[in-house]
N, C-alpha and C positions, 0 to 999 in steps of 0.2 A: 504494500500500500504506500502510495506516495501522492501527496496533494498539497495544494495551497488554498487557504480560505481566509475570508475577512475576519479579523479578530472579534469585532463586536457581534456579528451574526453568530459566530462559533461560540463565543462566551455565553450568549443568551440561550442557545440550544443546549449547551452542556449544563448550565445552571438549572434549566427547567427539568432536564432528564435526571439530574442528580438529586432533585428534591424527592423523588420517589424511592431512592435507594434506602434500604434499612440501616438504621444507626447501629444496630447490633445484629448483624446477619447470622442466621442459623448455621450457615457454612460460609467460609471466606469468599468463595467465588461469587456469592450474591452481592458482595460489595463492589463488584466490577461493573464497568460500563462498556458495552459492546460498541465498537466503531466499525462500520463496514461501508466500503465503496464498491457498488456492484459494477459489473462490466457494461451494463446496458444503460447507464445514466450518470449524469454529472452531479450526483448528490451524495453527501455523506450522511448515513443513517446512524443515529445514536439511540441506544436502547438500554433499559434497565428492567429487572424483573425479580420479584421475591416470592414467587409462586402464588401470590394473592393479587398484587397490583403490577401492571406492566406499563411502561411509558416508552414512547418512541417519538423522536423528533428528527427532522431532516433539514439540511442546510446545503445550499449550492456551493460547489467547490470547483476548482480547476484540478482535475485528477490526471496524473500521468500513469499510475498503476492502480488497479483494483486490489482488493484484499480486505481482511478483517483482523481486528485485534481486540483483546479484552484487557482493560487497564483499571486500576483503582479509581472509582468514579469521583469520589469527593476530593481526592488529591488532584485529579485532572481539573475539576472545577476551580479549585483554588489557584492552580497554576495559570490557567487561561484567563481568569479574572484579573490577574496581576500582570499580564503581558501588556506591552505598549500597544497603542493603536496601530493599525496597518495590517499587513498580511502575516498570517501564521503558516509556517511550513511544517508538515508532518510526514514522517516516513518510518517504515519499520525495517528492522534489520535483525532477523532471527527472533529472539525472545525480547528484543528491546524496541521501544517506540520512542522516536526522537521528536521533540517539539521545539521550534525556534521562532522567536518573534523579536524583531529589532536585534539588540546585542545579547539577548537572553537565550540560553540553551538549556534544555532539560532532557533527561533520559529516564524513561520509566521502564521497569521490568514488567512485561506482559504476564497475564494469567492464562492458564490453559483453557482454550476455547472449547475443547471437547467436553469439559466438565460443566459448561454453562447450559442452563435449561433452555429449551426452545420456547420462544415467546408465543402466547396464544394469538390466533388470528382475530380480526374484528368480527363480531357477530353481524347479523343482517341489519341494515339501516332501517329505522322505523320513522324517521322524521328529523326536523331541525328546529332550532329555537334561537332567538336573538341572544348573543353572548352577554350583552349588557343586562337584559331582563333576567336571564338565567342566573348570572353571577349575583345580582341583587337578591333574587329569591333565595338562593342558597345562603347568602350572608344573613338574611332575616331569620331563616328557619333553623339552621344547624346549631345555634347556641342552646336550643331547647332539647337537643339530643343528650342522652345520658352518657356519662364517662365511665360507668360501672360495667366492666367487661363480663361480669357474671350474668348479666342479662343482655345477650347479644342483640335481641330484637330492638331494645331501646337505644342502642348505640347507632342505629341506622337512620337514614333519611328516606322516607317513603316517597317514591315518584309514582304518581297515578296518571296514566295517559288515557283520557276519555275524549274521543273526538278531537276537537281542536283546542281542548283545555288540558293543561298540564298542572297538576297540583303537587307541591312540595311540602312534606309534613314531617315533623319530628316531635317527640315527647320523651320526658323522663318520669312520667306519672304525676308530677306536681304541676306541670304546665305543658301546653301543647301549642305549637306554632304552625300555621297553615298559610301558604301563599299560592294563589291561583294566577296563572298567566296564559296567554295565547301561545300556541306553537303550531308548526306546520307538519302534520302527519303525512306519511306516505299513503296510509289507508284512512280516509275520513271517518270510517266506522270503527276505528281501533278501540279496544278495551284491554289494557295491559297495565301491569304494575311491576315495580322493582324496589327492593329494600337494599339500599346502597350504604356501605359504611360511611357515616357522616363525616369522619375526619378525612377520608380519601376524597369525598365529594367537595368538601370545603377547600382542600389544597388545590384540587384541579380547577375549581371555579375561580380562585384568586388569580390564576395565571392566564385566564382567557384573554384573547386579543379583543380590544374594544371595537365596537361598531362592526361586528362580523356575525357570522352564524356558527352555531355548534351543531354538528351532526350527531345524533344519538342512535346507537345500535344496541339491540337487545337480543340476547340468545335464549333459547328455551332451556329449562333446567335439564341437566344431564341425569343419568341413571341414579347417581348418588344424591340427587335433589338440588344440586348447585347450578345456578344460572350465572350468566355473565352479562355485564353492560359495558359499552364502550362509548367514548366521547372523542370526536375529532374536530380540531379547530386550528386553522392556519398551518397545516402540515404537521401538527402534533397530535398524537394519539395516546389515549389512556384507556386501559381496560381494568376492570376489577371484578372479583367474584362477588356475587350477591349474598346477602345474609339469608340463610335457609330458614325462614320463619314467617308466620303470618303476622301482619301488622294489626294493631288494635283498631277496633271500630270507632274511630275518633269522632265521626259526625254527630253521634248521639251525645257527646260530652258537652256540646255547646248549648247553653240555655236558649229556650225559645222566647222567653219574655224577661224583661228587666224591670226592677223597681226604682232604679236611679240611673241617670245618665249625666256625664260631665264632658264638657268640651274645653280643652285647655291647650295652650301653646306648648309645643314639645320642649323647645330649648330652655325656657325658664323652669319648667317642671323638672327636667333632667338635672339642671344646675342645682336646684333646691334639694333634690334627692341626694345628690353627691355630697352637698355640704352637710346635711343633717345626718347622713350615714357615716360621717367621720367618727362619730361617737358610738357607732354600732359595729359589731363584728358581723361576719357573714351570716350567722344563724340567729342574730338578734333581730326582732321585728322592728320595722319602721312603720309607725302608725300614721294613718291619714284620716282626717275628720272632714267630711264634705258637708257643706251647708250652702245656702243660697249666696252666690257671689264669691266664695273662697274655699280653699282647702288648706287645712293646717297640718303640717308634717311635724312629727315628733319622734325622738329616739332617746334611749337612755331612761334611767329611773332615778329615784331619790338618792340611792347610795352610789350611783355611778355618774359618769359624765353625761350631760344632757344637752339636747339641741332642739330648737323649735323654730319653725318658719312658716309664714302664711303667704300664699300667692292667690291671685284672682283666677276664678274659673266661671264658666257658665254651667250651672248645675240645676237639674230638674229632679225632684223627688224629695222624700223625707230625709232629714239629716242622717248621715251614715258614717260609722267609724269602722275602718278595716285596718289590717296589718299585713305586710308582705316582707319577704326576704329582700333586702335592698338590691342584691344582684339580679334576682328574678325580675324585680320591678324595672331596673335599668335595661335589662335585655329586651323586654317588651317595648319600652318607650323608644329606645334608640333604633329599633327595627322599623318603626313607623316611618314611612317615606314622606308624608305630608308634614307641613309646618304645624298642623293642629292634630292632636290625638283625641279620639273619642273613647271614653272609658264607660263601660256598661256594667252595672252591678245588680246582683240579686239580693243576697243577704250577707252579713259580715263573715259568715263561715262557708259560704258557697262561692263557686268560681266567678271571677270577674273576667270580662273580655275587653281587650284593647283592639281598636281597629284604626285604619288610616282613612276611613271614610264613614259617613253616617250609616248606621245599620238600618236600611230601609226595608220595608216589608217586601219579601219576595226577591230581594237583591242582596247577595253576599258581597261584602267588601273584598278587595283582592288580598289583603293581609289581615289575619285574625290571630290574636294571641290570648289564649286562655290561661289564667294563673290562679292557683288555689291560695286563698288567704291563710295566714297563720292564726291559730287560736290563741287569744291573749285574755288575761283576766280582766 
């Protein structure tokens, strides 16, 4: 293998591929990044795989010789990131790969290619979605996924494909986030779903190219019950195994009627929550008292540090006092896309629902966040 490539394009492709490499690989070869120049094209393909998640990126090069090599991926990313701008020259010599850029020269010892697993192919394409809308939906929803690996179902983000509507959902049992958006299916009558590891989906969505489309590919479950989903955007591909579990029937969790409704500017409320939460730890309740024209936020008690602040709101209903975990409250408020949040309440001990649009009869807002209040004396 012998080639020349633009340093900036190469560094971006290497950094993106390296993000999927395991920090503590089960076997050393999984820390490697495969570099390959095929005989039939002027592209360098970079790939990584840990038996669960695969990533592949391509970059245009001027190739003199085809070939493939496997090198330590994270080390390669650090080297390329620190090379000067301009052209990077790469060639292999036996078990060594040489990289040069400007006056810098590096030599890496390659890893055995024959020990590296074969990357899975992309499943069949089922449609595409705007990268900006999809990335925003994933950002809004994935904070609600559980971090507890003992319940794999709750660590996933549920993608529900129904006609031209794509729903992204996550829950950890104490809150649930739902975002609905338009997408372009190959089959207008599609009805399919996938439970994707939330951490993988979040990392993939963060690196999507703005103002482009994401192709979504979905494979049928294999004999062992595992399916696969793939995402392709701007010459980059990610595949991941699906979580083999049924998702919760989340629609019935949302209340049909509310006893109180508040409309409040998001930025002032978020700032007030952050200030008042300074005296509360993660599991200490932050109390909110809603009444006509204002909400009063409180944290702490007589024997501890205390904080109190009031801000104006438009509130309809009887005065109401609730308490939430501060981080759960902030996750819901910061996920709202609009300047104004709409907070809907039933009872102090029953779920509250935040939305980015008024909850009109027969019309669901595009983002909904249900959170269970804490019980306080």
